[in-house]
N, C-alpha and C positions, 0 to 999 in steps of 0.2 A: 564480470563476479562482483557483486555488491555484497560487505555488511550490514549485518544489524546496525551497528551504530547510523551507517548513511543512510539508510532507510527512516531510522528514527529523527533521524535533523532533517528528515522531508513533510516526516507527518506529524512533529512539534508544531510549525505554527501552521496545521489545517485543523489541529479542532476545534471545533465549535465553541464560543461563549468563551474566547482566551482559557478556559481550564488546561492549567499543566499538572500534568500528572507524571507516573514514571511510569514509562510505557514497557512492558516486557512481551515479547515474540508469542505468546500465547493469549494476547489479549482480543477483544473482538471489536473491527473496527463502526460496527453500528451500535450494539450492544455498552461495550466497556468506553472505548472515546466515545460515543455522540456525534457518530458522524453520520449524518443525512444522507439521500442522494445524490445532492448536490455537491456536497464535500467527497463522496466515492469520484463522481465524477470529473471533479479538480483536480484529483489523486492520480486519476487515471489519465486524464490530459499530461500532466507535471510528468508520470514517469515515462511516457511515452515519449513526449517531447526531448527528456533529459538523457534517456538511452537511446534512443532511436525502438525501440520496440511495438510490435502490436499483441495486443494481448488476445484480440479476437484470433486469434492462429491457436490457442490451447485449447484442449477441448474442455468445455465444463467451466472455461477463462471467470464467469464470477463467482464458483467458488472461491476463488485466490484471493477475494476480495472479501472475505468471510472473516479471516484473522490475520495480524502482522507475519507470522511464520510459515503464512502460505502465500500472502503477498511475495514475501523476499523468495521464497520457493520459485514461483515462478517467473518472476523478475532475472533469476539468475537462471533460470531453464531457455527461457526465451534467448537471453546474453550468449549462452552457447551453443546456439544455433547457428 
């Protein structure tokens, strides 16, 4: 199981345009943090390689990348399998 703080440390360097923000769990990756499709794919790759998980086994896995809290929930769901 990973914590919000651990996920936040992964997200911060990936925020486009070097914008540093106070990231909260309810933020949208694409809207609030200004991720684009390439940034989302980079994040997916980092998470899968770091934690040995495969998001494609989750039903509607793309929805997990809408908000930070949903992403954290998806990671932890996969880690518990």
